[in-house]
Every structure is written in C-alpha cells, then in structure tokens.
N, C-alpha and C positions, 0 to 999 in steps of 0.2 A: 653780455660778453661771455665768451667761451673761456673757461678756466684753463690754466696750464695742466692741471691734473686731468681734465677731460681730454685735452689734446693728446696727452701721453697714454691714457688708458682706453680711449674710445676711438682709435684711429680709423677703424673700418666704418664706424657709424658716421664720422665726419666726412669721409670720402663719399659714402652713400648719400648723405644729406646734401652735399654740394651738387651731386648728380641729379637728385630728385628736384632740387630747386632750380636747376639749369643755371647755376651760379658759377661764373668763371673765376677761378682762383687757383694759384699754384700752391696746392696744399703740400706737395712733396718738399718744396723749398722751405715751407714752414716747419715741417718735421725735422728737416736737416738743421735748420736754425736752432730749434729747440735742443737737438742732440749736441750741437756745438756749445750751446749755453751750459748744458749739464756737464759736459766734459771740462769746460773751463771752471765751473763751480767745484768739481771734484779736485782739479789741480790746485785751486785756491785753498780748499779745505786741507789737502795734504801738506801744502807748503806752510800754512798757518800752524798746523799740528807739529811739523818739523821745527818751525821757529820756536814754538813753546818748549819743545824738548831741548833745543840748543840753549835756550835761556836758562832752563833748569840745570843743565850740565855746566854752563858758565858759572852759575851760582855755587854749584858743588865744588868746582875747582878753586874758586876764590876762597871758599871757606877752608879748603885744605892748603891754601897758599901756593897752588899750582898755576902754571901759565895757561891762559885761555885765549891767547891771541888768535889761534887758528879757528876756534869756534866762533869768536866774535866776527872774524872775517867771513865765515860761512853764513852767519846770521845777517850780515850786511848784504851779501849776495842774494840771499833768500828774500830779504825785504825788497830789494830791487825787482826781483821776479814777481813778488806779490803785487807790487805797484803796477807793473806792466800788465799782469793778468787781470787785475781789478779793473783797469781801464778798458781792456778788451771785453771783459765779461759785462761791464756796465753798458757798453755800446751795443753788444749783442742782445742783452736782456731788454734794453729800451726798444730796439728794433722789433724784438719778439712781441712786446706789449703792443706796439703800434700795429703789427700785422694781425694780432688777435682781435683788435677792434674792427678789422675788415671782414671778419667771419660772421655770417648771419646766424640767427638762432636755429635751434634744432626743432623741426616740426613734431608736434604731438602725434602719437601713434594713430589717433582717430582722423588725422587730416588725410583727405583723399589724394592719391597720387595723380599727377597730371602735369603736362608740359607748360601750359599757360592758361589764360582766363577762359579759353574755349572749353576747358575740361573741368571747370568748377561744377559743384553739385547743388542742384536745387533741393532745398530742405522742405519748404512749405510756402504756400501763398495765403494771403489774407485779403478778404474783401472782393467785391465784384466790380469789374470795370464798368463804368457808367456808359449806358447806351445813349448816344446823341441822335436827335432827328435833324441835325445839321452838321456840317464839317467843322469840328472844333479847331480854333485858331491856336497857333503857337504863342508862347508867352511874350515874344518880342512884339508881335502885332497887337496883342491885347494891352500890354504895358504902355506902348507909345500912343495908341489911340485913346486910352483913358488918362494919359498924362501922369502916370505913376512911375514909369521907368524911362530913363533917357540914356541912350548909348552914345550918340554923336557928341553931345556936350561933355560927357565923361571922357571921351577920346581926346577932345580938344584940351581938356584940363590935364589928363594924366597919360594918354596914349591908349592903344588898343587893349582890349580885355579888361576894362574897367567899367563901372556901372554907377549911375546916379539914381538914387531913389528920390521920388518927389511926393510931397503932400501925403495922400492916402497910401501911397506905396511905402513911404518911410514909416508911416504909422503902422501898416501891416507888418513890416519887418520888425519894428519894435514890439509889437503885440506878440509875435512869434517868440522872440527872445524871452519876454517876460512870462509867457505861458509855459515855455520849456523849463525855465528856472523854477517857477512856482511848482510845477508838476514834480520835478525831481527832488526839490527840497521838502515840500509839504507832504507828498504822497510816497516818495521812494527813499527818503531818509538820507539824502546826500547833503554835505556841508558846502555852502557856497563860498567860493573865493574868487577874487579878481587879481590875477598875478600881474607883474610887470609884463609889458608887451615886447620888451627887448631882453635878450638872454646872452650871458657870457658863453664863449666857446666851450668851456668845461661842462656847462649845463647841456649844450647840444651833444657833446660826446656822451654824457650820462644817459640821455634819452635814446641814444643810438642813431641820431640824425647826422652826426659827424663820425667818421669822415665821408661816408658814402654820399650824403645828399647835399654837400656843400653847394653844388651848382644850382640846386633847386631853391635855395634860400636867399633872401635879400639881406645884405650886410651893410652896416653903417660904415662910412668912409674913414673916420678918424678914431672912433671909440672901440672898434673891434667887437661890436655887438650884433647879434642876429635878430631880425624881426621874426616873431613867432609864426611858423607855418601852421601851427596847431597848439592849443593850450596844453596838450599832452607833454610837450617839450618842457614847459615850466613845471607842471604838476609832478612829473617824474622826479624832479629835484626837490620836492617840497620837504622831504625828510632826509635829505642828503647827509651822510656821515652821522646818522642817528641810530640808536638802538631802541626800538619800540618795545613796549611791554605786550605780552601775548594777549592779555584780556581786553585791549582796546582795538584789536583787529576783528573784522576788517574795518579799515578807514575808507570812507566814501566821500569823494569830492566832486562838485560840479562847478564849472567855470564858463562864463561867457568871455570870449575875446574876439577881436578882429583877427583874421589870419591872412598871411601874405605869402604867396607862392609864385615863383617865376614861371612855372609851367614850361620849363626849358625844352622838354622833349615833345611838346604838343603842337608844334607849328602845323597849321592847316587843319587841325582838329577842332570841331565845335566852334567855328569862328562866329556864328550868329548867336545872339542872345547871351544868356548868363549861365550856361552849363559849365563853362570853364573860364574862370576869371582870376585875376591876380590878387584881389582883395575881397574878402567875404567874412561874414559873421558865422560863428559856430558856438554851440553849447556843448561842452566836452564833459564826459563822465570819466572818473578815474578812481581806481581802488588799489589799496595795499592790503594783501591778504596773507594768511598762512598758506604754505604750499599745498597741504592736503585739502584745502577748501577752494582753491582758485578756480577749478573747472565748474564747480557748483555756482560760484559767484559769477563766472562768465555767462552762464545761462540766465542768471538773474539780471545781469546788466543788459543782455540782449532783450529780455522781456521788458525792461524799463524803457529802452529805446523804442521798441515796438509799440508800447502803450501810447506814445505821443502820436504816432500815425493812426492808431486805432481811434483815438479821441478826435482827431481831425477827419476821420472817415476817408482816408486815402488808401486805395488798394496798394499792397506791397508784396514783396516776396523776399525770402531769406535764402542766401547763397552761402555755402561753405567753400571757402577758397581752397584750391588744390595746392600741392607743394610748389608747383612752378609759378603760382601767382601770389604766394604768401609774402607779406611784407618783411623787411629785413629783420626787425626786432621781434616779430610775432612767432609764437609756437602754434597758435590756432587763431583763425579769423572767420567771423561771419560778416557778410555784407548785407545791408538792408537796402533794397531798391524799390523806390516808389514809382507808380505808373503815372506817366505824363501823356495824356491823350493828344495834346496839340502837336507834340514832336513825335508822337507814336513810339515812345521808348520807355524802358525801365531806367531810372536814374538813381545812382547810388546816393543815399542820403546819410548813411552811417556805415562805419566799419567798427566792429566790436572785437577786440583782440585780447588774448592772454599772452603776455610776454614772459611768463614764469619768472625766473630770477635773472634774466638777461640784463634788464635795466638796473636792477638792484645791485648787481655786482659792479656795475660802472659807477653807481652813485653811493655805494657802500651803505645801503639802507637795509638794516637788519632788525630782528626782533629776538627777545629772550624768552625761552620756554619757562613756564612756572616750575615744572618738575626738572630738576637737574641743572637749571640755570643755563641750559645750552643756548648759544647764540647762532641764529641761522639767517640766511637771506630771505626777505619777503618775496612774494610774487606780486607783480604789477599788472593791472588790466586797464584798458582804455577803450572808449567808444564815443562816437558822436551821439548827442542826445537832443537835438539833431543838428546837422549842417544846414545853414539857412538858404543858400541860393536855390538849390534843387528842390528843397521843400516848398519854397516860395513858388517855384515853377509849377510843382504838382498841385498846389492849392488853386492858383489862378486858372490853370488849364482844366482841372477837374470841376471847378465851381463856376465856370463861365456859362452864360446862356446865349440864346440865338441873337440877342442884341449886342453881344460883346461886353455885357456887364459881368461883374464878379460878385457872387453871393458869399458873404462871410460865413465860415463854419461856426456852428453854435458855440463851441468852446472858446472861440476868439472874440466873440461879441462883447464880453465884459471888458476887453482890452482895447476896443475900437471906438471909444467915446460915443457909443450909441449908433455908429454907422453899421448898417446891415448889408448894404449893397454899394459897391464901387461902380459909379456910372459917370 
C-alpha cells in the first residue's frame, strides 16, 4: 500500500510509476482528494483550537462573575461546524484510503523498463534441451494414453479447465508435493505451515489481491470468504497486526495448498491440456525480512526455487519482468520458465517477487530494532517452489520415450513406491 506521506512527497515518482506500468488510474483526482482532506483537517484543527480557547474564556468570565452567554453561543455554533466538518472529513478520508488501495507498488530501480511481457529480460538459462529421435508428444496425449490424466471426466464433474489425476498420475503429483516440501524444509530452512484454504476479505486486501483481483477469485455464497488463488494470500497475513523482534528475521515459510483461479481473462487461451486450469496444487515460499536484507533474500529465494528444477534435471530460464508486466503488489519479480518439448514452449512454473513494505502496510506487520527500539514495516517476499501443473507437464514431456512411457526422475523415485517407469 502506498502511504499518504508518499502520495504527498513523491508525486512525480507516482505519476512516472503509473506510466511505466501502463496502469490506468486517475492520479490527479487522488491528489485533489488528498488536498481536500488536508484542508478539512486544517479547518477542524482550527475550529477545535478556537473551541478550546472559548472554553477557557468562559471559565475566566465565570470566575470573575461576568456574563458568558455570547461565548457559550459561539461555542455551540463551533461545535455544530466541527460535527459537520468531521463527517465530511471522515467520508473524504475513507474514500482516500480506498483509492490508495488501488495504487500498485513502486518498481525497484533495477526493474527493466518495458510496456508488456514482450519486453521482459532474459537473465540466464540452465540445462540443455533434450534431443529426441522421435517427435515428443504433448502431455495430454501422454497422460490419457497412460491413464494418469483425464480431462473429459473432470469436465463432466466440474466443467472445463479442470483435471482429474488417476493412479500413477495422482502418485506423481503427490510425490512432487512431498519432494518440494522436504527440499525446502530440510535443505533450505523454511518452516512448513498449512493455512486455511478460505480467507476473509480483509486478508485479501492485506495481500493486495483486493480490490483489483476480485473478478479472478472464487467466493463462497453465504460466508463472504475467498478460496485461495495462492497460499501467498494467507501467508502475507500470518503476522498481521504484530510487532516482530529484529533478531528472528528473516522468517521463512513454505506451504502446500490447492489454488483456485477463475482465469476470467483467458477465454480461448491454452484450451488443451493442463497449462491453464481452475484448480491446481502449489508449494509456496514466503519470507518476512528486514528492509535492508530483502533483495539479498530475493536472490536466495530464487535460488531455492531453481534448485527444485535442477534436481529434477528440467531445463529452465530466468526472466526479469519489466515494469509493464510487473504484478500489482511486486517491486521486482523473476519468472522461472521450464522447457516443455511436447508443447514446444517455455512454461512459467514460478514467480519470485519482493513486495517490499507494500503488503506489510496493509497487514500492519512490523518489527522492532534492537538499537533505539524503532518500529518499522517488514518487507515481504513470495515465490512458487514450485507450481505443480506446469512442472508436471515439464516432467512427463521431458522424460517420455519413443514408446510413450514416462521415466521417473531419480530424485522422485523414493516418493513413487518403487515405480521407475509409468507405462
């Protein structure tokens, strides 16, 4: 969340930020609203000050035995004015707070400038694309032929863009979840939590998913709760309204959850297979850090997510998102894209972001410095470690053979009940 102080002191930066992000927002009306709010606040302060002065004068006159009816009458009129301006100020200030929630985060100075995803920057690639002596099949053909994925039955049960994992496919999905959780808890030092899969609206506001992404989320009919589109939404609220001690930072959490997304703007995109579905599993990484350490911790989180693909021996590349493609709450984001030879595409399997204090201001998550006892907002970071559907795609398409069988990556074999080949 952008603070009122930032709005007032960094006007030019805000205007520039919206332009760089290609974000349509009437910033001038927000400046005007802030000015109106401050004028009303000044009027209220002056009126309250005058009311206090009159109260003192009334007291003085009464002590002297003098008549104070005229001052008392003035005091009543001022009280009426105060009541009127308080109501007007409250309404303006509430509207200002709502409008501030619609402003995206400020990009970090290292984020490349660009209008959209076509101008993102390639940082590096890892691994060699496998050379096949046959035409590799896409995952939907492999999955249905082997009886591990079923799209038609899932559609009958729930509608389009849903998926049913069967037998060894369900086992492979579970193996990936357990592998990711064990890797990040045992090797990378994250604490595992499983949060509720439903979230109150104030939690969604805290993470920055409301009000902007309301149309993208599934919502319960009666209880006014949102199904998680990502565990990030719940983890961002894990220390809501808390003041943490400096020496426990950074706090590192990992969480598996199912994720639910309406994919409202994706009609006609990726209609075959499981590239874009409404329900999927994801292992999420989340950190609370000190401000001066957050960009170092961002690189560490990126390396943690990369390690999962390296152990699976899946070729991937790292992309730095430009200003025009940056997520609403992020100051800087790296995407990790895995190579899928069956669909002949790079597929995003993780986005690793530093949100700086944007979410912390919304959730009031702070920490206390040892020296001086100063209280500040933490920085929050999030990243997939990894998202399952596209990782699943990358595995079965990279590990297929000419007979349409799937060879299990070595690191997953301990999780597969002795199964080394799906056939």
